[in-house]
N, C-alpha and C positions, 0 to 999 in steps of 0.2 A: 339240522341233521336229525334223523329219527333215532330213537333210543336203541333200536335194533342194531344199526350200523355203528353207533357210538360205542356199544359194548363189544363190538367185534374186533377192533384193532387195538393194538398195544403190543401184544406178543408178536403180531404179524411182522412188523418192521424188524424185530430182533431176529426172526427166523429167516428172512430173506437174505440170501447171500449172492453176490455177483461173482460168478466163477468163470474164468477164462479157460475152457477145457481144450486140451491139445488133441485134436482128432486127425488121424492120418487115413484119408479115404482112398484106400487101394483095395476095392472089393476083390475077393479071390476068384469070383466067377462073374459071368455077365450079369447074373442076379446075385445080390448080396445075401439073399435068403433062398438058396437053391431048392430047398424042400418045399417052399411056399412062394413061388414066383408071383402068384396072383396077389398075395398079401403084400409082397415087396412092392409091387407097382401101386397098390393103394397108398402105401406109405410114401412112395416116391412122388405120387401126384399131390398128396397133402403137403409134402415138403416144398414143392414148387410154389405154393401159395405164400409161404412164410416171408420171403423178402419183399412182399407187397402188402400182405395183411398186417404184419407186425409194425412196420413203419406207419401205416395208417392208424393203428391203435395208439402208437406213441404220439403222433401229431394230435389226435383227439384229446389225449390226456394232457398234453402240454397246453392246449387251448383251455382246458378246464382248470388248470392249476391256479391261475390268478383269481378265479372265482371261489376257490375253496377257503373256508374261514377257519379250518382246523389245522394247526401246524403239524400235528402228529400224522394226519392223513396226507398232508403234503410230503412228509418224509417217506411214507410208505409208497406214495405215487412215484417219487424220485427213484426209489430202489426198483420198483416195477419197471420203469422205463429202462433202467440200466440192464436188468435181466433180459427184457425183450430185445434190446439192441444186440446183445450178445447172441441170442437165439438166432435172429434172422441172418446175422453174418455167418454163423456156422452152417446154417442151412444153405446159404448161397454157395459156400464152398462145396458142399455135397452136391447141390444141384448142378454145379458146373461139371462134376464128374459124369453126370448123365449126358450132358451135351458132348463131352469129350468121347463118350462111348458111341456117339453117332446117332442118338435119338433125335430125329428131325422134328418131331412134334413139340419138343420142349419150348422152342422159341415162340410157337403159336400159342401155347398154353400160357406162357409168361406174359405175352402181349395182352391176352384177354384179362388176365388178373390185374395187370398194371392199369388198364382202362377202367376196370370195375372199381378199384379202390380210389382212383383219381376222381371218378364221378361221385362216389359216396362222399368224399372229402369236400368237394367243391359245391355239390348241389344239395346236400342234406344238412339239416340243422345239427347243432352240437348235441342237442337232446337225443336225436336219432342216432348219431354216431357213438355217443356214450352208451346208449341202449344196445347197439350192435356189439360194442366192446364187452359189455357185461354179458350179453348172450353168448358171445364166443368164449369168454373166460369160464362161464358156468359149464358150457359144453366141454371145454378143454379139461376141466376138473373131472367130469364124468369119463372122458376118454383116458385121462391119466390113470384113474383108478382101474379102468378096464385093462389097460396095457400092463400095469404092474401085477394085477391079479392073475392075468393069463399069460405072463411073460414067458413061461417055459414053453407053452404050445406055440405062441406066435413067433418067438425069437430064438428058440432052441437051435443051437449049432449053426447060427447065422454069422455073418461077418461082425466081428467084435466092435469095430469102430462105428458102424452104422447103428447097430443095436444100442451102443452106449450113447450116441447122439440122441436117439429118440427117447430113451429112458431118462437121461439127464434133463432133456428139455421138459419132460412132463413131471419130473420131480419138482422142478422149479415152477411149473404151472400150478402145482398143488401148493407150493410155498406161498405164492402171491394170489391165492384164490379169492381173498376178501377184497382186494384193492378196487377192481373195476366196479364191483357191487357197491362198495362204500362210496366211491366217487359219484356214481349215478344216483344213489340214494340221497347223498348229501345235497346234490344240486337239484334233483327233480323228484325223487321219491314216488314215482308213479308205477303202480303194478301194471297198468295197461301198457305203458311204453316199455316196461321191462320185458313183458311177454312178446310184444312186437319185435323187440330187438333179438330175443332168443329165437323166435320162429324164423325171422329173416336171416339171421346169421347162420343158423343150422341149415336152412334150405339152400342158401347161397353157397356155403362151403361144400356141402354134400353134392350139389349140382356140379360145381366146377371140379371137384375131386373125381366124380364119376366120369366126366368128360376126359379127364387126364388119364386115369388108369385104363380106360378103354383104348385111348390112342396109344399108350405105351404097350399094352398087350397086343394090339394090332401090329406094331412094329416088330415085336418079338415073334409074331406068327402064332401066338397063343389064342387070340380072340376067335380064330377060326376052328379051334380044337374043341370038340364036345367034352372031352375029358377036362380040359382046362376050364371051360365054362362051368362045369359041375364043381370043380374045386373052388372057383370064384364064388359060386352060390353058397357053398358050405362055409367058407371063411367069412363072407358077408353076413350070413345068417348067425354065425357064432358071435361076431363082433357086435352086430346090431342087437342081438338078443341080450348081450351083456350090458350094452350101453342104455338101451331103452328104459329100464326101470330107474336108472340113475338120472336120465334126462327128464322123465316124468315128474320126479320129485321137485324139479326146478319150478314147475308150474304152481306149486302151492303158494298161496298169498303170504304165508309166514316164512317162506324159504329164506335162508341165508347160508352162504358157503361155510361159515364157521361151524355149522351144525354137522358137517361131514367129517368124520374121523380120518386123519391122515393115515395112509397105509404104513404098516410097520416097516416094510422093506424100504420105502422112500425115506423114512426117518433114519433108518440104519445107513442108507447111502449117504445122507447128509452128514451123519456122525462120522462115517469113515472119511469123507472129504475133510471134515474139520480136523480130524486126527492126523491129516497129512500123509495118507497112504500114497504110495507110488502108483502110477498107471491107473488113476481113477477113471480115465477115459476108456479103459480097456476091460470091460466086464468079461468074465468067463462064460460064454454062451452055452457051455456044456453042463453048467450047473446053476442055471438061473432060478431054479426052484428052491435053492438053498438060501438061508439067511446070509447077508453079507458078513464076511469075516472081519468084523470091526477090530482094529488093533493089529492087523497083520496085512502083509502085502496081498493085493488082489492078483490072482493069476490071469494070464491072457491066453487067448486061443492061439 
């Protein structure tokens, strides 16, 4: 294992916490984010991938585990797997609400995603699959930072349960940000393959997500609206404008996720959970710009 990754873990395993969050997905409108239905469908489409993407990541990591010679890294990998397993189960519960609302495209999107990850698992090498995992996790770190930084604009006054699902998920993505990088570096340590994984994972996920939100918008009758298209362009521009600098830093040969400071809000969320606050799954979406009230009950919408 390289010195870079050896210095990275230690505190990582201590910070990772497996949380079983109680979400009650009863969106108050057809769109859980009525002010930004276009952004809501981007998130919906990305969520549809989770019950296929994350089991694929877990299977890849389990195949890697016997090859790892560092017990500490094995411990971190085990916690990573437990967090990811919780994530995809919760996303499946949410995704089922989309089906129950009558979105016919969901089954076709899920079928494509299932085939994609089955092919990657069966036809690609472990090196490639771990590079994909590392690429996804580095991208997820960038997305998590963006969502937390821009949470007031993106999630303001939206459905509490869905907002809490997304922000909880990405707080934990940030918590386990080092693991996939360290596993890949420990076994292969190739800059070339790390970048291949990053580019492939980013392209693949953005491609499928784009197909998904277009299909969902069409079923809502929004894709045909010039006003909705303009709102979509604006929110995509904002999201991609915020993510791109964070994504480009991953290309540096000396990059490691440990170099990225964890967002203060995410750390405060984790501290609030640790302190046993009630209703941690129900963030107050009317005041997402405020620091979390550590030590007192979180209000719900």
